[in-house]
C-alpha positions as CSV (number, residue, x, y, z in Angstrom):
1,M,17.5,64.3,-53.9
2,F,19.5,67.5,-53.2
3,G,19.9,67.4,-49.5
4,G,17.6,69.9,-48.6
5,E,14.9,70.0,-45.5
6,A,11.4,71.1,-45.8
7,V,9.9,73.2,-43.1
8,M,6.3,73.9,-42.6
9,T,5.5,77.2,-41.2
10,R,2.5,79.0,-39.9
11,T,-0.2,80.1,-42.5
12,D,-0.6,83.4,-41.0
13,H,2.3,85.3,-41.8
14,P,2.0,88.5,-43.5
15,S,5.0,88.3,-46.1
16,G,7.6,85.8,-47.5
17,T,10.1,87.6,-45.1
18,D,8.1,86.7,-42.1
19,R,8.0,83.0,-43.3
20,I,11.5,82.6,-44.2
21,A,12.6,83.8,-40.7
22,E,10.4,81.3,-39.0
23,A,11.8,78.6,-41.3
24,V,15.2,79.4,-40.3
25,R,14.7,80.1,-36.8
26,D,16.3,76.8,-35.4
27,T,19.4,77.1,-37.6
28,D,22.8,78.8,-37.2
29,A,22.8,80.3,-40.5
30,G,24.7,83.5,-41.0
31,V,23.1,84.3,-44.3
32,V,19.9,83.3,-45.5
33,I,18.6,83.2,-49.4
34,N,15.1,83.5,-49.8
35,V,14.0,82.0,-53.4
36,Q,10.5,82.9,-53.8
37,G,8.1,80.4,-54.8
38,D,6.8,82.6,-57.8
39,E,10.2,82.2,-59.4
40,P,10.4,78.6,-60.1
41,L,13.1,79.1,-62.8
42,I,15.6,81.1,-60.9
43,E,19.3,80.9,-62.0
44,P,21.4,78.7,-59.8
45,E,24.3,80.9,-60.7
46,L,22.1,83.9,-59.4
47,I,21.8,82.4,-56.0
48,D,25.6,81.7,-55.8
49,S,26.1,85.3,-56.8
50,L,23.8,86.4,-53.8
51,V,25.9,84.3,-51.3
52,D,29.2,85.6,-52.7
53,T,27.7,89.2,-52.1
54,F,27.9,88.5,-48.3
55,A,31.0,86.4,-48.3
56,S,33.0,89.4,-50.1
57,S,31.8,92.1,-48.2
58,E,30.4,92.9,-44.8
59,D,28.7,96.1,-46.0
60,W,25.2,94.7,-47.0
61,D,22.3,93.8,-44.9
62,M,20.4,92.2,-47.7
63,A,20.9,91.6,-51.6
64,T,18.6,90.9,-54.4
65,A,18.4,91.0,-58.2
66,A,17.0,92.9,-61.1
67,S,16.8,92.6,-64.9
68,P,16.4,94.8,-67.8
69,I,12.7,95.9,-68.7
70,G,12.5,95.9,-72.4
71,S,8.6,96.2,-72.9
72,E,5.9,98.5,-72.4
73,D,3.7,95.7,-71.1
74,D,6.3,95.2,-68.6
75,L,7.1,98.6,-67.7
76,R,3.2,99.2,-67.2
77,N,2.4,95.8,-65.3
78,H,1.9,96.3,-61.8
79,A,2.9,92.8,-61.2
80,V,6.3,93.8,-62.3
81,V,8.0,95.3,-59.5
82,K,10.6,98.1,-60.6
83,V,13.8,98.9,-58.8
84,V,16.2,101.9,-58.9
85,W,19.5,102.1,-57.1
86,G,22.3,104.4,-56.4
87,E,26.1,104.4,-56.0
88,E,27.3,100.4,-55.6
89,R,24.1,99.4,-56.8
90,R,22.6,100.3,-53.3
91,A,18.5,99.8,-53.7
92,L,16.9,103.3,-53.3
93,Y,13.3,102.2,-54.1
94,F,10.9,99.7,-55.3
95,S,7.8,100.3,-56.8
96,R,4.7,98.8,-58.8
97,E,4.7,102.0,-61.1
98,P,7.4,102.7,-63.8
99,I,10.4,104.4,-62.0
100,P,12.1,106.3,-62.7
101,H,10.0,108.7,-64.5
102,I,11.8,110.2,-67.7
103,R,10.6,113.6,-67.8
104,D,11.5,114.7,-71.3
105,A,10.7,111.3,-72.9
106,R,8.1,111.8,-75.8
107,N,6.9,108.3,-75.9
108,V,7.4,104.9,-74.2
109,S,10.3,103.8,-76.9
110,E,12.3,106.9,-75.7
111,T,11.6,105.7,-72.1
112,L,12.8,102.2,-72.8
113,S,15.8,103.3,-74.7
114,A,17.1,105.2,-71.7
115,K,17.7,101.9,-70.2
116,L,17.1,103.0,-66.6
117,H,14.2,100.5,-65.9
118,W,14.7,97.4,-64.0
119,R,12.3,94.4,-63.0
120,H,13.0,93.3,-59.7
121,I,13.4,89.3,-59.3
122,G,12.0,87.4,-56.5
123,I,15.1,86.5,-54.7
124,Y,16.5,88.2,-51.6
125,G,19.8,87.4,-49.4
126,Y,19.7,88.6,-45.7
127,R,22.4,88.5,-43.0
128,R,20.7,86.5,-40.3
129,A,20.8,89.5,-37.6
130,F,18.9,91.9,-40.1
131,L,16.3,89.6,-41.0
132,E,15.4,89.0,-37.4
133,K,15.5,92.6,-36.9
134,L,13.3,93.2,-40.3
135,V,10.6,90.8,-39.0
136,N,10.4,92.4,-35.8
137,T,10.0,95.9,-37.3
138,P,6.1,96.8,-37.8
139,P,5.5,97.3,-41.7
140,S,6.1,100.9,-42.8
141,P,3.5,103.1,-44.7
142,L,5.4,102.7,-47.9
143,E,5.5,98.8,-47.7
144,Q,1.6,99.1,-46.7
145,A,0.9,101.4,-49.7
146,E,3.0,99.6,-52.6
147,K,2.3,96.1,-50.9
148,L,6.3,95.6,-51.0
149,E,8.0,93.9,-48.0
150,Q,11.4,95.1,-49.1
151,L,10.3,98.8,-48.5
152,R,10.1,97.9,-44.8
153,A,13.8,97.2,-45.0
154,L,14.8,100.4,-46.9
155,H,12.5,102.2,-44.5
156,M,14.7,100.8,-41.8
157,G,17.6,102.1,-43.5
158,A,18.9,98.8,-44.9
159,R,21.9,98.5,-47.4
160,M,20.6,96.4,-50.1
161,K,22.6,95.5,-52.8
162,V,21.0,94.8,-56.1
163,L,22.8,92.6,-58.6
164,E,22.2,93.0,-62.3
165,T,21.1,89.8,-64.3
166,T,20.0,89.3,-67.7
167,H,17.6,86.6,-66.6
168,A,14.3,87.9,-66.1
169,G,13.2,85.1,-64.4
170,L,9.6,83.5,-64.7
171,G,7.6,85.5,-62.1
172,V,4.3,83.8,-61.7
173,D,2.3,86.9,-60.1
174,T,-1.2,86.3,-61.4
175,P,-3.3,83.5,-62.5
176,D,-2.8,84.7,-66.3
177,D,0.8,83.9,-65.7
178,I,0.2,80.0,-65.1
179,P,0.1,78.7,-68.6
180,R,3.2,80.4,-69.6
181,A,5.0,79.2,-66.3
182,E,3.6,75.5,-67.2
183,S,5.0,75.9,-70.9
184,A,8.3,77.2,-69.4
185,L,8.6,74.3,-67.0
186,R,7.8,71.6,-69.8
187,A,10.2,73.1,-72.1
188,A,13.0,72.8,-69.4
189,G,12.0,69.3,-68.8
190,L,10.6,69.8,-65.4
191,A,7.0,69.1,-65.8
């Protein structure tokens, strides 16, 4: 037993962010960490790093993580969300398409060798006040187009830090990912 508490939420939430906001509604948490269910093997150290981001600075509304993309399959896979960031690793945009586009690359190997492509990992940290503001804001056009709820936060002007990690996670985004996830869970002694 790890001391956690399960909370049943409504079934009609449009996103995981809306669901987590309901789950913490009756708590006094100042910071909320949302480990998405499609990331069953998230590194505990990554969770700690997200918490540390908020403890060490008041500058961030949200935090998330990304790992390098090293294969053409991942680069082209629409289930693998990509992220780009600017100064201080502040998120600029998320997309299902390969971003950034390397204009002068002659092939995918040159594109990948630029080491500018990052895979978003399904974990978020929120300051409680921003989470409440976020779920009370209607989805933005970019969020609706890409089907990525974090774009609503960026549309609102969120200061979202992206933590770099080498752990790519185990995103379970499509039914085809289930055998790979089951195998990884067995290898980790969890199934």
